[in-house]
C-alpha positions as CSV (number, residue, x, y, z in Angstrom):
1,M,37.6,-0.4,53.1
2,A,34.4,0.8,51.4
3,V,34.5,3.0,48.3
4,W,33.6,6.6,48.9
5,A,30.1,7.7,48.0
6,V,29.4,10.1,45.1
7,E,27.1,13.1,44.8
8,W,26.6,15.6,41.9
9,L,26.2,19.3,42.8
10,V,23.1,21.0,41.4
11,S,23.1,24.7,40.5
12,T,19.8,26.6,40.5
13,D,19.8,29.6,38.2
14,G,16.6,31.4,37.6
15,G,14.6,28.5,38.9
16,N,16.2,26.0,36.5
17,R,18.1,23.1,38.0
18,E,21.4,22.2,36.3
19,I,24.1,19.7,37.1
20,P,27.2,21.6,35.9
21,A,29.6,18.7,35.9
22,F,27.2,16.4,34.1
23,V,26.5,19.1,31.5
24,F,30.3,19.6,31.0
25,L,30.8,15.8,30.6
26,L,27.9,15.5,28.1
27,R,29.7,18.1,25.9
28,Q,33.1,16.2,25.9
29,P,34.3,13.4,23.7
30,A,33.5,9.9,25.1
31,N,37.1,9.1,25.8
32,V,37.5,12.2,27.9
33,R,34.3,11.4,29.9
34,T,35.5,7.9,30.4
35,Q,39.0,8.9,31.6
36,L,37.8,11.6,34.0
37,L,35.2,9.4,35.6
38,A,37.7,6.5,35.8
39,I,40.1,8.8,37.7
40,V,37.3,9.7,40.2
41,D,36.4,6.1,40.6
42,A,40.0,5.1,41.2
43,V,40.5,7.8,43.8
44,R,37.3,6.7,45.5
45,T,38.9,3.3,46.2
46,T,41.8,4.8,48.2
47,G,40.6,8.3,49.2
48,P,42.1,11.5,48.1
49,D,44.8,11.7,50.8
50,Q,46.3,8.4,49.7
51,W,46.3,9.1,46.0
52,R,49.8,9.6,44.7
53,D,49.5,10.3,41.0
54,K,49.5,14.1,40.9
55,Q,49.2,14.1,37.1
56,S,45.7,12.6,37.2
57,H,44.3,14.0,40.5
58,T,45.5,16.8,42.7
59,R,44.5,19.4,45.3
60,M,44.0,22.9,44.0
61,S,45.4,26.1,45.5
62,G,44.3,29.6,46.5
63,S,40.6,30.2,46.9
64,C,39.9,26.7,45.7
65,G,42.5,25.0,48.0
66,H,39.7,22.9,49.6
67,L,38.9,21.4,46.1
68,H,40.6,18.8,43.9
69,E,40.7,18.2,40.2
70,A,40.6,15.1,38.1
71,R,42.9,15.8,35.2
72,D,43.2,14.5,31.6
73,R,45.1,15.7,28.6
74,Q,44.2,14.8,25.0
75,D,46.6,16.2,22.4
76,Q,46.8,19.9,23.3
77,M,43.6,20.1,25.3
78,L,43.4,19.9,29.1
79,Y,40.2,18.6,30.8
80,R,39.5,19.2,34.4
81,L,36.7,17.8,36.6
82,Y,36.4,19.7,39.9
83,L,35.6,17.8,43.1
84,R,35.2,18.3,46.8
85,W,36.1,15.4,49.1
86,Q,33.9,15.4,52.2
87,R,36.2,13.4,54.4
88,D,33.9,13.0,57.4
89,A,31.1,11.7,55.2
90,R,33.5,9.7,53.0
91,R,31.9,11.3,50.0
92,V,33.0,13.1,46.8
93,V,30.9,15.9,45.4
94,I,31.4,16.4,41.7
95,I,31.1,20.1,41.1
96,D,31.9,21.3,37.5
97,G,34.4,20.9,34.7
98,I,36.3,22.8,32.1
99,A,38.3,22.2,28.9
100,K,41.0,24.5,27.9
101,P,44.0,24.6,25.5
102,N,47.3,23.5,27.0
103,S,49.6,26.4,28.2
104,T,46.6,28.8,28.8
105,A,45.5,30.2,32.1
106,L,42.0,30.7,33.3
107,A,40.9,34.1,34.7
108,D,40.9,34.5,38.4
109,S,37.1,35.1,38.2
110,F,36.7,31.5,37.0
111,Y,38.2,30.2,40.3
112,E,36.2,32.7,42.3
113,D,33.0,31.5,40.6
114,L,34.1,27.9,41.2
115,A,34.7,28.5,44.9
116,E,31.3,30.2,45.2
117,L,29.6,27.3,43.5
118,A,31.4,24.8,45.7
119,A,30.4,26.7,48.8
120,T,26.8,25.8,48.1
121,I,27.6,22.3,49.2
122,D,27.4,23.4,52.8
123,Q,23.7,24.5,52.5
124,Q,21.1,22.5,54.3
125,P,19.9,20.5,52.6
126,A,22.9,20.1,50.3
127,P,22.0,20.8,46.7
128,F,22.7,17.4,45.3
129,A,21.2,16.0,42.1
130,T,18.2,13.7,42.1
131,T,17.4,11.0,39.6
132,D,14.8,13.4,38.1
133,D,17.5,15.9,37.4
134,F,19.6,13.4,35.5
135,V,16.6,12.1,33.5
136,R,15.6,15.6,32.5
137,L,19.1,16.4,31.3
138,T,19.5,13.1,29.6
139,L,16.2,13.4,27.7
140,S,16.7,17.1,26.9
141,P,20.4,17.8,26.9
142,P,21.5,21.4,26.9
143,G,22.4,23.0,23.6
């Protein structure tokens, strides 16, 4: 069975194109980036519905119930990479990420904003990152 394809979601704010998940990963320690991307890669080999380790990858709930998160914990920090698995296309779209201290809750508005961002995936054409987007961000990383 073929590995699922990967796309990165682009957000356009004020005419500027940004790749939220890529920006998030750039700001994290190398071991966190490596672990989160390894989880996504591993789930791509089986598909999200066959993945059994709920500690590393799980479906979200509520307004984000159609999304999943790759999960890592380093000491007392939790790292989340938010994903949408497009089953018909056999593709994962990497949306955004967040780091937070263990035993803290995110505001409901965070999840509402995440769901709104994820909804842009359904636009035609879908707002996926291009090579140019990655080159721009790599050469001029956000502050």
